[in-house]
C-alpha positions as semicolon CSV with decimal commas, in nm:
position;residue;x (nm);y (nm);z (nm)
1;M;0,000;0,000;0,000
2;Q;0,127;0,347;-0,094
3;K;-0,111;0,607;0,046
4;R;-0,064;0,949;-0,110
5;I;-0,148;1,265;0,087
6;V;-0,318;1,521;-0,136
7;T;-0,502;1,752;0,107
8;P;-0,312;2,058;0,237
9;G;-0,345;2,153;0,602
10;P;-0,174;2,126;0,939
11;L;0,047;1,830;1,022
12;H;-0,092;1,794;1,376
13;D;-0,434;1,833;1,537
14;D;-0,491;2,034;1,854
15;Q;-0,382;1,736;2,067
16;G;-0,049;1,711;1,886
17;R;-0,140;1,395;1,694
18;L;-0,073;1,340;1,324
19;I;-0,379;1,412;1,113
20;E;-0,271;1,199;0,818
21;T;0,016;0,963;0,731
22;G;0,158;0,856;0,397
23;Y;0,367;1,014;0,123
24;A;0,338;1,329;-0,086
25;T;0,524;1,498;-0,371
26;E;0,558;1,831;-0,190
27;L;0,565;1,963;0,166
28;I;0,186;1,968;0,171
29;K;0,134;1,960;0,548
30;T;0,230;2,256;0,765
31;Y;0,475;2,184;1,044
32;E;0,434;2,394;1,359
33;R;0,680;2,327;1,639
34;G;0,434;2,464;1,895
35;K;0,178;2,194;1,809
36;V;0,410;1,902;1,884
37;A;0,285;1,707;2,186
38;A;0,627;1,602;2,317
39;K;0,858;1,803;2,540
40;R;1,084;2,045;2,353
41;W;1,402;1,848;2,437
42;R;1,263;1,550;2,243
43;I;1,200;1,743;1,920
44;K;1,459;1,680;1,648
45;E;1,512;1,916;1,355
46;W;1,784;1,920;1,092
47;D;1,884;2,038;0,746
48;Y;2,141;1,813;0,578
49;Y;2,293;1,876;0,236
50;A;2,511;1,630;0,045
51;V;2,694;1,743;-0,270
52;C;2,839;1,455;-0,468
53;T;3,059;1,416;-0,777
54;D;3,268;1,132;-0,915
55;Q;3,576;1,288;-0,755
56;F;3,457;1,425;-0,419
57;A;3,164;1,483;-0,184
58;L;3,072;1,749;0,072
59;A;2,819;1,695;0,351
60;L;2,683;1,977;0,568
61;T;2,456;1,953;0,872
62;I;2,279;2,202;1,097
63;D;2,099;2,006;1,364
64;H;1,889;2,065;1,676
65;N;1,822;1,743;1,867
66;G;1,633;1,909;2,151
67;Y;1,888;1,854;2,426
68;M;2,188;1,894;2,194
69;T;2,289;2,088;1,884
70;M;2,533;1,978;1,617
71;D;2,698;2,152;1,323
72;S;2,904;1,934;1,092
73;I;3,117;1,946;0,778
74;S;3,248;1,640;0,592
75;L;3,477;1,641;0,290
76;L;3,554;1,319;0,103
77;D;3,816;1,303;-0,173
78;F;3,762;0,981;-0,369
79;E;4,073;1,027;-0,582
80;K;4,304;1,070;-0,283
81;N;4,105;0,824;-0,071
82;T;4,079;1,072;0,215
83;Q;3,789;1,183;0,432
84;I;3,754;1,439;0,708
85;T;3,454;1,507;0,931
86;K;3,449;1,775;1,197
87;S;3,144;1,830;1,416
88;V;3,071;2,084;1,687
89;M;2,820;1,982;1,952
90;G;2,667;2,217;2,205
91;L;2,378;2,291;2,433
92;P;2,074;2,476;2,292
93;L;2,114;2,765;2,537
94;M;2,476;2,811;2,435
95;S;2,428;2,761;2,060
96;P;2,069;2,863;1,982
97;R;1,917;2,814;1,639
98;D;1,575;2,848;1,485
99;L;1,544;2,615;1,188
100;P;1,281;2,718;0,931
101;P;0,945;2,538;0,963
102;T;0,944;2,472;0,588
103;S;1,197;2,390;0,319
104;R;1,032;2,621;0,066
105;K;1,196;2,937;0,197
106;G;1,400;3,052;0,493
107;N;1,752;3,098;0,623
108;I;1,957;2,946;0,902
109;R;2,302;3,063;1,010
110;V;2,511;2,923;1,293
111;K;2,856;3,012;1,413
112;G;3,098;2,924;1,687
113;K;3,465;2,939;1,767
114;G;3,648;2,914;1,436
115;Y;3,354;2,818;1,213
116;M;3,034;2,935;1,043
117;L;2,759;2,765;0,842
118;S;2,487;2,949;0,649
119;F;2,199;2,800;0,447
120;E;2,003;3,068;0,260
121;N;1,689;2,994;0,059
122;D;1,491;3,270;-0,114
123;G;1,240;3,028;-0,265
124;R;1,415;3,018;-0,602
125;S;1,768;2,902;-0,523
126;R;1,981;2,803;-0,226
127;H;2,311;2,958;-0,121
128;L;2,535;2,752;0,106
129;T;2,837;2,926;0,256
130;G;3,069;2,862;0,545
131;F;3,413;2,785;0,676
132;M;3,591;2,598;0,951
133;N;3,942;2,683;1,067
134;K;4,186;2,399;1,133
135;F;3,964;2,155;0,948
136;S;4,262;1,944;0,843
137;G;4,558;2,017;1,065
138;E;4,612;2,390;1,023
139;E;4,423;2,403;0,692
140;K;4,092;2,587;0,667
141;I;3,794;2,464;0,467
142;A;3,559;2,714;0,301
143;F;3,272;2,677;0,056
144;D;3,043;2,899;-0,148
145;L;2,780;2,703;-0,341
146;H;2,463;2,787;-0,533
147;L;2,194;2,519;-0,569
148;T;1,933;2,555;-0,846
149;D;1,690;2,358;-1,060
150;A;1,511;2,178;-0,778
151;P;1,263;1,930;-0,929
152;K;0,894;2,008;-0,924
153;E;0,824;1,694;-0,726
154;T;1,007;1,569;-0,418
155;M;0,987;1,282;-0,172
156;V;0,783;1,371;0,136
157;I;0,674;1,122;0,399
158;V;0,474;1,146;0,722
159;T;0,568;0,852;0,943
160;P;0,415;0,760;1,282
161;F;0,566;0,528;1,545
162;K;0,359;0,238;1,680
163;D;0,256;0,269;2,045
164;H;0,404;0,621;2,063
165;P;0,130;0,864;1,954
166;E;0,347;1,169;2,028
167;A;0,628;1,045;1,802
168;F;0,648;1,118;1,429
169;Y;0,888;1,183;1,143
170;Y;0,814;1,447;0,880
171;N;1,078;1,423;0,611
172;Q;1,152;1,562;0,267
173;K;1,426;1,465;0,023
174;I;1,499;1,708;-0,262
175;N;1,729;1,535;-0,510
176;C;1,888;1,644;-0,837
177;M;1,960;2,008;-0,748
178;R;2,240;2,143;-0,967
179;V;2,542;2,284;-0,786
180;E;2,778;2,561;-0,891
181;G;3,060;2,702;-0,683
182;M;3,383;2,626;-0,505
183;I;3,512;2,435;-0,205
184;T;3,864;2,504;-0,085
185;L;4,079;2,315;0,162
186;G;4,400;2,504;0,212
187;R;4,527;2,557;-0,143
188;K;4,328;2,266;-0,288
189;E;4,022;2,367;-0,494
190;Y;3,716;2,151;-0,559
191;R;3,506;2,304;-0,836
192;C;3,137;2,226;-0,872
193;N;3,023;2,230;-1,235
194;P;2,639;2,246;-1,252
195;D;2,641;2,025;-1,563
196;V;2,762;1,726;-1,361
197;T;2,738;1,821;-0,991
198;F;2,419;1,754;-0,798
199;A;2,299;1,779;-0,438
200;V;2,031;1,637;-0,214
201;L;1,860;1,805;0,081
202;D;1,747;1,587;0,371
203;W;1,498;1,804;0,561
204;G;1,377;1,639;0,882
205;R;1,146;1,738;1,166
206;G;1,007;1,504;1,427
207;V;0,998;1,328;1,759
208;W;1,175;0,994;1,758
209;T;1,176;0,699;1,992
210;Y;1,504;0,636;2,177
211;D;1,660;0,344;1,987
212;N;1,638;0,335;1,607
213;T;1,818;0,171;1,317
214;W;1,764;0,301;0,968
215;Y;1,881;0,236;0,615
216;W;1,906;0,518;0,362
217;G;2,037;0,544;0,008
218;S;2,048;0,838;-0,230
219;A;2,199;0,937;-0,562
220;S;2,159;1,219;-0,813
221;G;2,310;1,248;-1,157
222;L;2,222;1,196;-1,521
223;A;2,047;0,909;-1,697
224;H;1,994;0,919;-2,073
225;G;2,111;1,281;-2,059
226;L;1,846;1,398;-1,810
227;P;1,858;1,453;-1,432
228;F;1,790;1,127;-1,251
229;G;1,806;1,022;-0,889
230;F;1,651;0,808;-0,624
231;N;1,574;0,792;-0,254
232;I;1,547;0,456;-0,080
233;G;1,518;0,368;0,286
234;Y;1,342;0,194;0,574
235;G;1,388;0,076;0,930
236;F;1,231;0,343;1,152
237;G;0,872;0,419;1,238
238;D;0,557;0,260;1,098
239;T;0,581;0,274;0,717
240;S;0,270;0,063;0,652
241;A;0,097;0,363;0,489
242;A;0,383;0,433;0,249
243;S;0,754;0,386;0,196
244;E;1,002;0,663;0,117
245;N;1,125;0,483;-0,195
246;V;1,105;0,691;-0,513
247;L;1,280;0,756;-0,842
248;F;1,335;1,112;-0,969
249;Y;1,332;1,172;-1,344
250;E;1,245;1,472;-1,558
251;G;1,136;1,665;-1,248
252;K;0,880;1,406;-1,133
253;I;0,883;1,121;-0,885
254;H;0,803;0,761;-0,970
255;K;0,687;0,571;-0,662
256;L;0,850;0,248;-0,559
257;S;0,714;-0,006;-0,313
258;Q;0,959;-0,184;-0,081
259;V;1,335;-0,186;-0,144
260;T;1,572;-0,414;0,047
261;F;1,940;-0,344;0,119
262;H;2,159;-0,655;0,092
263;I;2,479;-0,574;0,281
264;P;2,739;-0,852;0,255
265;M;2,846;-1,028;0,572
266;S;3,190;-1,147;0,680
267;G;3,264;-1,316;1,010
268;G;2,912;-1,244;1,134
269;K;2,941;-0,869;1,071
270;E;2,849;-0,636;0,788
271;D;3,128;-0,603;0,533
272;Y;3,053;-0,250;0,417
273;M;3,332;-0,228;0,158
274;S;3,231;-0,538;-0,039
275;P;2,971;-0,503;-0,319
276;W;2,609;-0,462;-0,209
277;T;2,287;-0,534;-0,396
278;F;1,943;-0,374;-0,381
279;T;1,614;-0,537;-0,479
280;S;1,254;-0,418;-0,485
281;D;0,940;-0,624;-0,443
282;D;0,788;-0,461;-0,753
283;G;1,098;-0,517;-0,968
284;Q;1,137;-0,146;-1,041
285;F;1,471;-0,100;-0,865
286;E;1,747;-0,356;-0,909
287;M;2,096;-0,226;-0,838
288;R;2,451;-0,330;-0,768
289;F;2,661;-0,103;-0,550
290;Q;3,039;-0,086;-0,558
291;P;3,166;0,090;-0,242
292;V;3,442;0,348;-0,268
293;M;3,460;0,490;0,085
294;D;3,295;0,424;0,422
295;R;3,231;0,742;0,620
296;S;3,197;0,569;0,955
297;A;3,163;0,710;1,304
298;K;3,094;0,557;1,642
299;V;3,006;0,753;1,954
300;N;2,916;0,616;2,296
301;V;2,864;0,887;2,558
302;G;2,636;0,775;2,838
303;I;2,282;0,742;2,710
304;I;2,377;0,884;2,369
305;C;2,511;0,620;2,128
306;S;2,560;0,630;1,753
307;D;2,704;0,377;1,507
308;Q;2,705;0,515;1,153
309;H;2,824;0,377;0,821
310;Q;2,756;0,609;0,527
311;V;2,916;0,432;0,233
312;F;2,983;0,623;-0,089
313;G;3,008;0,429;-0,411
314;R;2,871;0,364;-0,759
315;F;2,529;0,222;-0,847
316;S;2,465;0,018;-1,162
317;G;2,145;-0,157;-1,266
318;T;1,791;-0,084;-1,381
319;A;1,518;0,157;-1,272
320;V;1,166;0,126;-1,411
321;L;0,950;0,439;-1,440
322;D;0,574;0,454;-1,384
323;D;0,510;0,440;-1,759
324;G;0,712;0,120;-1,795
325;R;1,029;0,272;-1,941
326;T;1,345;0,106;-1,813
327;L;1,651;0,320;-1,746
328;Q;1,992;0,159;-1,755
329;I;2,207;0,304;-1,479
330;S;2,586;0,275;-1,490
331;N;2,832;0,385;-1,222
332;L;2,609;0,653;-1,072
333;M;2,787;0,798;-0,768
334;G;2,581;0,811;-0,450
335;F;2,569;0,665;-0,102
336;A;2,397;0,402;0,108
337;E;2,404;0,385;0,484
338;K;2,312;0,190;0,792
339;V;2,284;0,394;1,111
340;R;2,186;0,301;1,465
341;N;2,119;0,585;1,706
342;K;2,024;0,590;2,071
343;W;1,928;0,951;2,127
């Protein structure tokens, strides 16, 4: 079952319960932080951008997890086989932020000792700027990027959690945005050509249960000369109304049913750097995935635990559109991840 939400209106009723669950092609429901039933320290909000090319990737996060804030920059160089992630965590009173209630328009800027991140959105294009001193040794990272050509349709999902009526996940993925600009690390320049450089926005607002494991995969690029991408994932919340699995092509989404991640095992553990496969129950998404780099992180601080494997690599296989056309995909750079968080 893939229930589509088509009626605009508020996300929550007056008791802080979700009015409707399912998927949509735009941010059709209005999110109001003041209507959320849970305590403010349980509300989680973030804007996450990932810019990806065949040679490098940049990931940017501005996050408010209720009891903790986090600002993060990651730079991955696939040619040099290097990766750097630096994150700054703080308390909301010490590092306040007011993330926009919608992805359609709005700005967020955060700064701290030796760094700044700014996401500007005037409703037509997005401007991402920032820097972090001593990102790699004594070297500073800086970026100035313009994102345009967002598709008309996006992946939006409203997900409840069983037996937790106050919990929910309101999420949007905007794939296939073209990127133009520059990233510098010391004297090294990473140029973003809008003809071949694309980005995804992961816009999330919600109240989560304490212990969750999720799977997420995303890619944006070109197929048959036109912008193509996909969003796949599962593992958290009650997705019986709809999955978040979609294809993006020619500015529209093509809905998928259930997609399964097949991560190879070795010695009883996931072998993230061996080839993966992906299958769908409707046969519309069949992919092989050749890993290039595992952006892994593990944190265990009291009640807060996180075990993350965001693996970048190349997808090859077939994607079937709603009208039956089959796209042959070859070496499309993207990522797939498995993450467990206790937060």
